[in-house]
C-alpha positions as CSV (number, residue, x, y, z in Angstrom):
1,X,0.0,0.0,0.0
2,X,1.5,3.3,-1.0
3,X,1.4,6.1,1.5
4,X,1.3,9.7,0.8
5,X,3.8,11.8,2.8
6,X,3.6,15.5,3.3
7,X,5.9,18.1,5.0
8,X,4.4,21.5,5.8
9,X,6.6,24.4,6.8
10,X,3.8,27.0,7.2
11,X,4.3,30.7,7.0
12,X,7.6,30.8,8.9
13,X,9.4,28.4,6.7
14,X,11.0,29.2,3.3
15,X,9.7,27.4,0.2
16,X,13.3,26.9,-0.9
17,X,14.3,25.2,2.3
18,X,15.7,21.7,1.9
19,X,14.6,19.4,4.8
20,X,18.0,17.8,5.1
21,X,19.9,19.0,8.2
22,X,22.9,21.2,7.3
23,X,21.5,22.6,4.0
24,X,21.4,26.4,3.9
25,X,18.1,28.2,4.0
26,X,17.3,31.7,2.6
27,X,19.0,34.5,4.4
28,X,15.7,36.2,5.5
29,X,14.6,33.1,7.4
30,X,16.9,33.4,10.4
31,X,16.1,31.9,13.9
32,X,12.9,30.2,13.0
33,X,12.0,26.5,13.1
34,X,9.8,23.8,11.6
35,X,8.5,20.3,12.3
36,X,9.5,17.6,9.8
37,X,7.4,14.4,9.8
38,X,8.1,11.0,8.3
39,X,6.1,7.8,8.6
40,X,7.2,4.1,8.7
41,X,6.7,2.2,5.4
42,X,3.4,0.2,5.7
43,X,2.4,-2.8,3.7
44,X,-0.9,-4.6,3.5
45,X,-1.5,-8.3,4.1
46,X,-4.7,-10.2,4.1
47,X,-5.6,-12.8,6.6
48,X,-4.2,-16.2,5.8
49,X,-7.6,-17.8,6.4
50,X,-10.1,-17.9,3.5
51,X,-13.1,-18.0,5.9
52,X,-13.5,-16.0,9.1
53,X,-16.4,-15.0,11.2
54,X,-17.6,-11.4,10.8
55,X,-16.9,-10.7,14.5
56,X,-13.2,-11.7,14.3
57,X,-10.8,-8.8,14.4
58,X,-7.8,-8.7,12.2
59,X,-4.5,-9.3,14.1
60,X,-2.0,-6.4,14.5
61,X,1.6,-6.2,13.4
62,X,4.0,-3.3,13.5
63,X,4.1,-1.3,10.2
64,X,1.4,-3.5,8.7
65,X,-2.2,-3.2,7.6
66,X,-3.7,-6.6,8.4
67,X,-7.2,-7.2,7.1
68,X,-9.9,-9.8,7.0
69,X,-13.3,-9.5,5.3
70,X,-14.8,-7.2,8.1
71,X,-11.9,-5.7,10.0
72,X,-8.5,-4.2,9.7
73,X,-5.7,-3.3,12.1
74,X,-3.3,-0.6,11.0
75,X,-0.2,-0.1,13.1
76,X,2.2,2.6,12.0
77,X,5.2,4.5,13.4
78,X,5.6,8.2,13.1
79,X,8.8,10.2,13.5
80,X,9.0,14.0,14.0
81,X,12.2,16.0,13.7
82,X,12.1,19.4,15.5
83,X,14.3,21.6,13.3
84,X,15.6,25.0,14.3
85,X,16.8,27.4,11.7
86,X,19.8,29.2,13.2
87,X,21.6,31.9,11.2
88,X,20.1,30.3,8.0
89,X,21.1,26.8,8.9
90,X,18.7,24.0,9.9
91,X,19.8,22.4,13.1
92,X,18.1,19.3,14.6
93,X,16.8,20.4,18.0
94,X,15.0,17.2,19.0
95,X,12.9,14.3,18.0
96,X,9.7,12.4,18.8
97,X,8.8,8.8,17.9
98,X,5.5,7.2,18.6
99,X,3.0,4.5,17.3
100,X,-0.6,4.8,16.1
101,X,-2.8,1.7,16.1
102,X,-6.1,1.7,14.3
103,X,-8.7,-1.1,14.8
104,X,-11.6,-0.8,12.4
105,X,-14.6,-3.2,12.4
106,X,-17.1,-3.0,9.5
107,X,-20.6,-4.4,9.7
108,X,-22.4,-7.0,7.5
109,X,-25.8,-5.5,8.1
110,X,-25.1,-1.8,8.4
111,X,-23.3,0.8,6.3
112,X,-22.4,2.8,9.5
113,X,-19.5,1.6,11.7
114,X,-16.7,2.9,13.8
115,X,-13.0,2.5,14.6
116,X,-10.8,3.1,17.5
117,X,-7.2,4.4,17.4
118,X,-4.5,4.5,20.0
119,X,-1.5,6.9,20.1
120,X,1.4,5.8,22.3
121,X,3.4,8.1,24.5
122,X,6.2,9.6,22.4
123,X,9.9,8.8,23.0
124,X,11.5,12.2,22.8
125,X,14.8,13.8,22.8
126,X,15.4,17.5,23.8
127,X,13.0,19.8,22.0
128,X,10.9,16.8,21.0
129,X,9.0,17.3,24.2
130,X,5.8,19.3,24.2
131,X,4.6,18.5,20.7
132,X,0.8,18.8,20.2
133,X,-1.2,16.8,17.7
134,X,-4.5,17.2,15.9
135,X,-6.1,14.3,14.0
136,X,-8.5,14.5,11.1
137,X,-10.1,11.8,8.9
138,X,-12.0,11.8,5.6
139,X,-13.7,9.3,3.3
140,X,-15.6,9.3,0.0
141,X,-18.3,7.4,-2.0
142,X,-21.1,8.5,0.2
143,X,-19.4,7.7,3.5
144,X,-18.5,10.5,5.9
145,X,-15.9,10.2,8.8
146,X,-16.1,12.1,12.1
147,X,-13.2,12.1,14.5
148,X,-13.6,12.1,18.3
149,X,-10.3,13.1,19.8
150,X,-8.8,15.5,22.4
151,X,-7.4,17.8,19.7
152,X,-4.2,19.5,20.6
153,X,-3.1,16.6,22.8
154,X,0.5,16.6,24.0
155,X,2.5,13.6,22.8
156,X,4.2,13.4,26.2
157,X,1.4,11.0,27.3
158,X,-0.6,8.3,25.5
159,X,-4.1,9.0,24.1
160,X,-6.9,7.5,22.2
161,X,-9.8,8.4,20.0
162,X,-12.4,7.1,17.6
163,X,-13.8,7.7,14.1
164,X,-17.5,7.2,13.4
165,X,-18.5,6.4,9.8
166,X,-22.0,7.2,8.4
167,X,-23.0,6.3,4.9
168,X,-25.8,7.9,2.9
169,X,-28.8,5.5,2.2
170,X,-28.0,3.0,-0.5
171,X,-30.7,1.9,-2.9
172,X,-31.4,-1.9,-3.3
173,X,-29.2,-3.4,-6.0
174,X,-26.6,-0.6,-5.8
175,X,-22.9,-1.1,-5.0
176,X,-21.0,2.0,-3.9
177,X,-17.6,2.8,-5.3
178,X,-14.6,1.7,-3.2
179,X,-13.4,4.1,-0.7
180,X,-10.7,4.5,2.0
181,X,-10.0,6.7,5.0
182,X,-7.3,9.3,4.7
183,X,-5.9,10.2,8.1
184,X,-4.1,13.6,8.6
185,X,-2.0,14.5,11.5
186,X,-1.0,18.1,12.2
187,X,1.8,18.7,14.7
188,X,2.4,22.0,16.4
189,X,4.9,23.5,18.9
190,X,5.4,27.1,20.0
191,X,8.1,28.8,17.9
192,X,7.9,26.2,15.1
193,X,6.0,26.0,11.8
194,X,3.5,23.1,11.8
195,X,4.3,19.7,10.3
196,X,1.8,17.3,8.7
197,X,1.6,13.7,7.6
198,X,-1.2,11.7,6.0
199,X,-1.8,8.0,5.3
200,X,-4.7,5.8,4.2
201,X,-6.6,2.9,5.6
202,X,-7.3,-0.3,3.7
203,X,-9.9,0.0,0.9
204,X,-13.5,-0.8,1.9
205,X,-16.8,-0.8,0.0
206,X,-20.5,-0.5,0.9
207,X,-23.4,-2.0,-1.0
208,X,-27.1,-2.9,-0.8
209,X,-27.1,-5.5,-3.6
210,X,-29.4,-8.0,-1.8
211,X,-31.5,-5.5,0.1
212,X,-29.3,-5.3,3.2
213,X,-26.7,-2.5,3.4
214,X,-23.3,-3.5,4.7
215,X,-19.6,-2.8,4.1
216,X,-16.6,-5.1,3.6
217,X,-12.9,-5.0,2.7
218,X,-13.2,-6.4,-0.8
219,X,-9.5,-7.4,-1.3
220,X,-9.8,-9.9,1.5
221,X,-10.8,-13.3,0.2
222,X,-13.6,-15.3,1.7
223,X,-14.6,-18.9,1.0
224,X,-17.7,-20.7,-0.2
225,X,-18.3,-24.3,0.9
226,X,-19.3,-27.1,-1.5
227,X,-19.4,-29.7,1.3
228,X,-23.2,-30.1,1.0
229,X,-22.9,-30.8,-2.8
230,X,-21.0,-34.1,-2.7
231,X,-20.8,-34.9,-6.4
232,X,-19.7,-31.3,-7.2
233,X,-17.1,-31.4,-4.5
234,X,-15.9,-34.8,-5.8
235,X,-15.3,-33.3,-9.3
236,X,-13.4,-30.3,-7.9
237,X,-11.4,-32.7,-5.7
238,X,-10.4,-34.8,-8.7
239,X,-9.3,-31.6,-10.6
240,X,-7.1,-30.5,-7.7
241,X,-5.6,-34.0,-7.6
242,X,-4.5,-33.5,-11.2
243,X,-2.9,-30.1,-10.4
244,X,-5.8,-27.7,-10.8
245,X,-5.2,-25.1,-8.1
246,X,-7.6,-22.1,-8.8
247,X,-9.9,-21.6,-5.9
248,X,-7.9,-24.0,-3.6
249,X,-7.5,-22.3,-0.2
250,X,-4.4,-24.4,0.5
251,X,-1.9,-22.6,-1.7
252,X,-3.9,-22.0,-4.8
253,X,-4.9,-18.8,-6.6
254,X,-8.3,-17.3,-5.7
255,X,-11.2,-17.1,-8.1
256,X,-12.9,-13.7,-8.8
257,X,-16.6,-13.3,-8.9
258,X,-18.2,-11.8,-12.0
259,X,-21.5,-10.0,-12.3
260,X,-22.3,-10.3,-16.0
261,X,-25.2,-12.5,-17.0
262,X,-24.4,-12.4,-20.7
263,X,-20.7,-13.5,-20.2
264,X,-21.9,-16.1,-17.6
265,X,-24.0,-17.8,-20.3
266,X,-21.1,-17.7,-22.8
267,X,-18.7,-19.2,-20.2
268,X,-21.1,-22.1,-19.5
269,X,-21.8,-22.7,-23.2
270,X,-18.1,-22.8,-24.0
271,X,-17.4,-25.8,-21.7
272,X,-20.8,-27.6,-21.2
273,X,-22.1,-29.9,-23.9
274,X,-25.8,-29.7,-24.7
275,X,-26.4,-33.4,-23.8
276,X,-24.8,-35.5,-21.0
277,X,-23.0,-38.7,-21.7
278,X,-25.3,-41.8,-21.8
279,X,-24.1,-43.2,-18.5
280,X,-24.6,-39.9,-16.7
281,X,-28.1,-39.6,-18.2
282,X,-29.0,-43.1,-17.1
283,X,-28.0,-42.1,-13.5
284,X,-30.1,-39.0,-13.7
285,X,-27.1,-36.7,-13.8
286,X,-28.3,-34.4,-16.5
287,X,-27.1,-31.0,-15.2
288,X,-23.6,-29.8,-16.1
289,X,-21.6,-28.2,-13.4
290,X,-18.6,-26.3,-14.6
291,X,-15.5,-25.4,-12.5
292,X,-14.3,-22.7,-12.3
293,X,-17.9,-21.4,-12.0
294,X,-19.3,-19.6,-15.1
295,X,-19.9,-16.6,-12.9
296,X,-16.2,-16.0,-12.4
297,X,-13.5,-14.2,-14.4
298,X,-11.7,-17.6,-14.6
299,X,-14.8,-19.4,-16.0
300,X,-15.4,-20.8,-19.4
301,X,-12.2,-21.3,-21.4
302,X,-10.3,-18.4,-19.7
303,X,-8.0,-21.0,-18.0
304,X,-6.1,-23.8,-19.7
305,X,-7.9,-27.1,-19.9
306,X,-5.8,-28.7,-17.2
307,X,-7.1,-26.0,-14.8
308,X,-10.9,-26.6,-15.3
309,X,-13.4,-29.4,-15.3
310,X,-17.1,-30.2,-15.7
311,X,-19.1,-32.6,-13.6
312,X,-22.5,-34.1,-14.5
313,X,-24.8,-33.9,-11.5
314,X,-28.5,-34.2,-10.6
315,X,-30.4,-31.0,-11.1
316,X,-31.4,-30.8,-7.4
317,X,-27.7,-30.7,-6.5
318,X,-27.0,-27.9,-9.0
319,X,-29.9,-26.0,-7.7
320,X,-28.7,-26.5,-4.1
321,X,-25.3,-25.1,-5.1
322,X,-27.0,-22.0,-6.5
323,X,-28.7,-21.4,-3.2
324,X,-25.5,-21.9,-1.3
325,X,-23.6,-19.4,-3.5
326,X,-26.4,-16.8,-3.2
327,X,-26.5,-17.1,0.6
328,X,-22.7,-16.9,0.8
329,X,-22.6,-13.8,-1.4
330,X,-25.3,-12.1,0.7
331,X,-23.5,-12.8,4.0
332,X,-20.1,-11.7,2.8
333,X,-21.1,-9.0,0.3
334,X,-19.2,-10.6,-2.5
335,X,-19.4,-8.4,-5.6
336,X,-17.8,-8.1,-9.0
337,X,-14.0,-8.9,-9.1
338,X,-14.0,-10.0,-5.4
339,X,-11.5,-12.8,-4.7
340,X,-12.7,-16.1,-3.0
341,X,-11.8,-19.7,-2.5
342,X,-13.9,-22.9,-2.8
343,X,-13.9,-25.3,0.2
344,X,-14.5,-29.0,-0.5
């Protein structure tokens, strides 16, 4: 995940000032100061599990955004240099280092949710003491973020706050565009120009596709179980035994859901014969089940033949599979392009 970094010198700093200590500043900016802020590099990682309960919180790791389908933990480090401009020269007057931990929990049945964040006591040197911080947050795609925090808090002690999210009503069948939270920190200290830094949360998305509004982290895979469809599961199991790995939660690549009825029909027609083999017909297995599913971007002939299969099953089992998939999609808000695995 790429983070945006910003350094703000304010009215007292010179636009030509280079932030590196020891580099000359303009002559008319004598004996002033500024706050220079940097942030630890953060990467995103999804939960290793393909299936998790909506109430389970993502685990936390330093300088990571860890996500599952309904929660994220973002734990970052922030460093502030307190720089004094003395006779045109920037001099490091002190430092402050602290952590911020965000715990966001989305809801499967509501497009309004909240998060908590925790700011550690800063480790400071010299003029790094006495820094004040303000926290702001913003979102898009119909979702508004409101911060609750003791603005102007001094980093010499730990603190905490929260962010409430409220989404405009979503019409049934509609999927909002993806969004994310942008957090902005502004640091102040008497005699110094303010410093700012901003970074983003994981991407989330709200929808009311099935008549219940909810929000999820779409990049986090979930899993649909075919255990109650034994013949379909057997066909997938045989494919995996031959090396087919798409949709396999044990080291395979995820499938990606597709909302396109026209292409779905084309995918199915490309791999399913119009009539079943004689032995399957005698057994009452007259319904063709394709894998990967026709309603995926990997369906039809999009994958090599060795990575796909068809299984002739009874119509009742194929209908049961359809109901299973619909219930799974509703519960996990699985939409177009979302990754998922198939459990057999």
